[in-house]
N, C-alpha and C positions, 0 to 999 in steps of 0.2 A: 741576292745570291749570284745572279748573272755577272755583275760587275766584279764581285769578289773573286770568283773562281777564274774568270778570264784574266783579271789583273795579276793574280798569283801566278798563273801559267805564263803570262808575258814576262813577269819579273824573273821567274825561274829560267825561261828561255834565254833572257839576256845574260844571266849568270852562266848558263851552260854553253853559251856561244862565245864567252869571253876567253881569250887566250892568256892565261897566267904565265909567268916565267916557267920555263920547261921543268925545272926541278920541283916546283910547287904543283904544276899540272900533273906530273907523274904521281905525286902523292894523292891528289884528288882522284885520279884514275884508279890507283891501287885500292883506295878506300871503297870506291863504287863497285869495283870488281869483287872485292872481298865481301861487302855487305850483301850483294845479290848473287854471289857464287856463280859468276859468269865464266863459261868455258870459252876461251879464245882460240881453241885449237884450229878452227876453220877461218881464223881472221888474222890480221896483222898484229904484231906484238903491242903490248900495253903502252910502251913509251913512244909509239909512233903517232898517237892521237893528240893534236895540239889544243883541243878543247873537249869538254865533256860531250858536247853535241856530236863531235866527230866520232867519239866512242859509241854514243847512242846509235848513230846512223852508219856504223861500220859496214863496209862491204865484204862480202865473201871473197876469200882468195883461194878456197878449195871448192872446185866445181861440184855441184850437186847432181846426182843422177836423177833424171826425170823419166817417167813412163810416157813414151811417145804415142801410145795408142790413142786414136781419135776419140774413143768413148770414155776415156779416163779423165776425171776431174782431180787435179792435184791440189794439195794445200798451198795457198799463196804465201804462207808465213810459217815461221817457227812459233808455235802457240799451243794452247789447250782448247779442246772443244768443250765449251761451257754448256751448250744446249744445241739440240738439233731435232728435226722432225718435219712434219707436214704442216703447211699453212691450212688452217681450218676456220672457216667463217671469218676471214680477215684477221685471224689471231695467230701469233707466234710467241714463243717463250724467250724472254731475255735470260731467264734462269728458271729451274724447276719451281713451279708455284707462282710465277710472276709473268703474266701475259701483257702484250701490248698490241695495238692495231697496226698491221703491216702497211695499210694505206696511208697512215699518218707518217710513218717512217720514210716511205718511198715517194709519196706524192701521187700514187695511183694504186688501183686495186689489182690483186693477183688472183687467179683462179685456183681451184683445189688441186691442180696438177703440180703446184710448186712446193718444194721443200726448202728448208733453210739450215744453215750451219753457222754457229757463232764461234768465232776463233779469237780467244783472248791472248794478247801479247803482254807479258809481264815486263817489268823494268829490266830483267836479265836477258830477255830474248833479242834476237836479231830483228831490227825494226824496219827492214825494207819489205815491201810487198810486191808480189809478182802475179802474172797472169795465170789463172787456174786452168785455162784451155785456150786453144786457138779461137779467136773471136774478133768481131768488128765493133768498135765503140761508136754508138749512135748519138748518145747524149750524156751530159753530166749535169747534176743538180747539186747546188750548194745550199745547205740550210744552216743559218747561223743559230747559235744556242749557247747554253751554259757548258761548263767543262767539269762535270762531276767525275769522280773516280769511277772506273769500270771494273774494279776488282770484285771478288765474290761477295764480301760484306756489303759493298755499295749496291750491287745488283739485287741483293735480298732486301735492302732498305728502301730503295728509291723506285717507286712505281713509274713506269714509262720513261726509264732512264735513257734508253736509246733515242727516244723521240725528243726529250728535253735537250740532249747534248748536241753540240755542233756535229755536222756530218756531211760527207760528200757521197752522192749516189752516182755510180757509173753504170749506165745502161748499155748493154752490148748484145749482139746477136751471135749465137754459137753456130757450129758447123751443122747441127741438126735443125737450124732455122727457128730456134726458140730463143727467148730473151734470157739473159743472165744479168742479175743485179749484184754489183760489187759495192758494198757499203762500208766506207771507212768512217769510224765513229771517233770523234775527239774525246779527250779525257783530261783530267787535272794534270797540269805540267806538260801537256802536249802543246808546245809553242807554235807548231805549224804542222799541217799535213801537206805533203808535196806530191804532185802528179806530173811526171816528166812530159807527158803529151799535151798538157794544158797549163802553161805558166801563168795564165790570167787568174787562176784560182788563188785567192788570198784568204787563208783561214785565220781564226782567232782575231778577227778584225771588226766585223759588224754583226752584233747580236740581232736575232729575230729578223734576219733578212733572207731572201731567197734569190739565187742567181742561176740561170740556165744557159748552158752552152750546148749547141747542137752542131752536128757534123753532116751536112748533105752528102759529102763523100766520107763514108765511115773510115775511122782510123783502124787499120789492121794491126793486130798484135798477136804474137805467137806464144804458145804455152811456155811458161817459165820466164818470159821477158819481164824485166823489172818495170813496174808501173810507177813506183814512187816510194815514199817513206814517211813514217811518223818521227817526230822529234822526241818521243818518249813512248812508253808502252800504251797500248790502246786495244781496240777491237775491230775486226773485220767480220761483217755478216754477208754471207753469200745466199742468194735465192736463185734456184734453177728449177726448170720444169722437167718432169719425168726422169728423175734420177733415183738411183739406188744408193743409199748411204752405206759405207763400208767400214766405218770406224765407230767405236763405242763412245758415248758421251764421257767426258773427263779424260779422254785419251790425250797424251802429249804427242803432237805431230810436228814434223819438220817440213819446211818448204821442199816441195818436190814429191812428197809421199801421196799415194792414192787415197782420197777421202770419199769418192763417190764415182758411180758409173752413170754416164749419160746414155739414154736409150737410143 
């Protein structure tokens, strides 16, 4: 399964990254936008993308309004909240009725003060991810793995999906001196996960491996700053301590919206 899903994703990534003649690329882009009902009103026009990857990773050209309050955690993505709640006895939900061990996902234990929010990016969504609050990046962990789909049917079917899949765990310190964990989870057809602050991270490359990058001088990032991008839809999971969740599960959220309050 590991080789199959990773190979499919690499092949799709090669197709998506290929620049076809402009007339044909416009057709590909139109079909993709039509199938997934993509709203391009905040982005450059359809004919400006030379590859499907360029369309996937499109940048905003309309600035989003962000809540600048220090105690507000904003959504890092345009996405759907698939599950959220408190970490209890090292367990969290990937979806209702399907639990997994948080320590296996992150590579360390969290105490009961932590809550989590699962943010699913569909193929129609804006694929870039941003900083949910002012923070200092202390460490990054890369876990190689498979690339199973992370949509709702797959979440219900595959036990421990988040742990099986490739993922990048960003560990940061917030203004209230607690740790925040920003977990980017790979998925089928995600050719790559990119983090601007750490170019050494190479995803969809080595299955069942672990790499750690530490920063003796923490990397300071501001709320709303772009951290990186998926090459296709996937999932971000946030873990933060002593927060109050402010959105309902299954809510559609946009990058910049308030999703929780830090104590």
